[in-house]
N, C-alpha and C positions, 0 to 999 in steps of 0.2 A: 217624664212618670205624665207628666197632664195633657203631655201630647200624643204623649200614648191612646190615653184609656180617650178621647174627645178623636183622633184621627178613626182610633178600632170603630167609634161607636158611629162617624158618617161613613166606613167602609160600607159595614157587614149593612145599614141600613138603604143603600146602594144595592147594596147586591141583593140586598129582599125586594125593593121595588122594583127590577132589574128584573127576579125570575117571580114575581107577585104570589109571594108565597105570605102571608095572612092570617091564614084560617086556622093556626093554634095561639093565638093572642090571647085567644078567649077562651078558649079549655087552661091554655097555665094562669089566668088567671083565675078561672074556678079550684084551681087544686094550688094551697096554699104548701102543704110539701113539698113542694116541686118547685115552686116558691122559696124557700126557706134556703132548702139546699141551693138553692144558683144562689140569692144570695150571699147567701158567710161564702161558697162558692169566690162570687165574686171581692171580697170585702179579704179571703187567703191570697187572691192572684196576684192582689193591691200589692198589699205588706211584703208578698215575694221580686215585686219589680221593685218597692221601694229599696229593697234591704238591698236587693242587685247592685241598685246602682252604686247606693253608696258604698258598694264593699269594692268594685269597679274603683267608683272618681275618689276610695284612699289607700288606693295600693294594695285588696288583697282579691286579684282576678283570681291568686291559685286557693284559695280560699273557699270562695264561692267556687270554682272546679270545682271543692273540694264537696263542696252541699251536695253538687246533684251526683257525684260520685258514691255520696251515702245516701242520695233519693231513690233508689231503686232498691234499696234493703229495708228501705223506711216502708216503700211498697211495697214490697213481697209479703213485710211483716202483716201493715195494713187486711193486705188480703188474703193472710192463716184468718188471722185475731177478729177482723171483722165480718169476712165475707165466706170464711170456712173455707179456704179451698185449701188444697193439699198439694206440699211441697216435699218429694221425691228428697232421696239419702245427700243426691251429693249439692242440692241445693239448700240442704238444712247447711250444711258442710262450709258454703257460701256463702250462709246470712253471717252461721261465725267469722268465720275469715275476714267476711266486712265489718265485724263490732269491733275484734283483736287491732283493723286497720282505724279508728276510731279513735279506740285507749292506746295504742301506740303515740295518734298526733298530738292526741291534748294534752300528751308528757311533754313532748318536743316544744311545741308550741305554750307548754307553760301554764292553757289555761283551757280552756271549756269551747274549743273549737263555735263561740255562738254565731256568728256567722254562715256555718254550712249549715249547723244543727237546724239551724232557721231556715233557713230554703232548702235544707230537706221533711222538716218536719209539716211546714209552707203546702209547696206541691204534690208533695203523697199525698196529704188529706183535699188539695183541692179532685185530686184525682178521682179520690174517691169517690166521691161528693161528684164529681161527672160519671163516675158510675152507676150511680142511684137516680138517676135523672131519669123521667116517664119516656117509655117508650116513642111519644107525639114532638119529642120535644130534639130534633135532630143535631144539632156542632155550629152548625150556623146560626139558629132558632136560640141555643143558649148564649155561645157567648155574646148577640145581639142583650142579652133580659143582665147578665153579666159586664158587660158599660154603660147599661144605661142607667143603672144603683151607681154606676162609684163616677157617673159623666158627668154629674151636674157640681159636687165639690171638689172636682177636675174644673171644670169648666171657671164657677167660680173663684179659683187659684191663680189661672189666664187673666180672668178679668182683674184681680188686685195685682195682678206685674205691673199690667197696659197702666195704668192709674196711677201707679206708681213709681213709673218712668222705668221697669226691668222687663222689658214682654221683649217676645225677639221676634214674633213671627212676623213681617213684614218688615222690623231696621234691622237686618244686616244681608240684605238683599232674598235676589227672588231663589237663587239657587242652595239656600241656608233654611227659607221659608217651605220648597220642595223638601228638600230633607226632612225637618220637620214634619209636613201631613207622613213622608212614606210612612211613618215612621207608623200610620196603623193600616197599612197592609202589613206589613212586615213583622205585625205583631198581631195582627188577625191574622194570616194563613196559614201559622202553623198550631193556635193556639183551635183553630176549627177541626185542624187535621189531628190532634191531638185528643181533645174532645168523639172525630167519629171511632178512635182506634178505642180509647178509655168504653165505649160501649161496645167492642167488638172482640179487643183479644183481655181474658185474664188480667185480670192486676198483673200476676207473677210475670209472668212474659211483656208484660207493659215496663216492669221494672228493668227488665233486660237492656229492651230495648234505650230503653234512656241514657243509661253510659256513652253515646256515641256522643251529647253534647259535654261534657264535664271535660276528655278528653280534649276536643277543643279546648277550651278555656283552659282547660292544664297546659300545653302549646303553645295558645297565647301568653299565656301569665310568662313562661320562661323565656320561652324564646325571642318573641315581645318587646313584652317589656322587660324582663330581664328580673322577676322577681327572685331575690335567694329561695336553692333546693337545695343547703344541708342533705348529707350524712344520714340524719336520723327521719328524717320530715321525705326523705323518697322510700325509707323502707317500708314506713304511713300508707305510700303511694303505689306501693308492690303487692302491700299483703291487698289493695282493693284489685288489683290487677288480677290478684292471685283466683283474687272471688269474681269477678269479671270470667277471667278463664273455665273457672271448675262450673258458671252458668253458662258458658253456650257450649262447653259439650257439654252438658247434658243436655241442654236443649235441641241439640244436634242428634245428640243420639238417639233420645226418644223420639221426635220426631223421622226415624229415621225408621221406627221402628212400629212407631206405628203407621205407616207406606208398607211398612213389607204385612201389615196381617190386614189394611182392608182389599175388601176379593175385589175381583175382577169385573167390570159390569156385564150381563148377563144382556139377552135382548130387550127386556123388556129396564132398565136401566136406564142402556140404548136409546131405548125410544123417551122412554121422560129428560132426557140428557136434552137429546134432540128438540 
């Protein structure tokens, strides 16, 4: 996690320098509300990373996938409760089915799925904070601030590891070092895309798109790492997939209807588009 943070900061600083995009720093430092939101976002994404890494390394890959299945439901609810976005009937039905799935899985696990709920809550709130960032702070800029906020503790941790002889960079071959450094790229690029989407897409639709990640995680946990999938647990995941089906159907139907209602462009609008 520490390497992810440090190398992500290096990556975004290089990109900003190449593109000569530093004019946003001064107005951002004067905007206390945005700085507070980005700092909170940094803490939340750090907590999300830490919990995910712990879960994967302790053979909870399937439960981490559950967290990202639940995350879109939490994101949709935040869109309704905080941003006052309106849901259609099928979207409400999908939220209800998703909530039922959490209950079923809680009974199956014999405990609340804390890893899943922690991942869902932290990342959904992170998305909400990114949605509320000022318009002059782009996706790359906001990620720069977030990584800068948590980079100093991460760098201090890496230095401490080196001093006690537990460091990894430069001690396990060039290939291993390059893999650690590449963590910055594979971390920063998706987060930049996510931040850009959070500014342009309704939070309820953003929640729908986030179902893609847990599907891949679930398949990795079951097929690659051979984690158990009893019938009762599969029933809970089936409910989650039913919620996804409802959301997908509703989204496609609504988009089709909106397209039909759009008027054909006349001469003036064609000229404007040109």
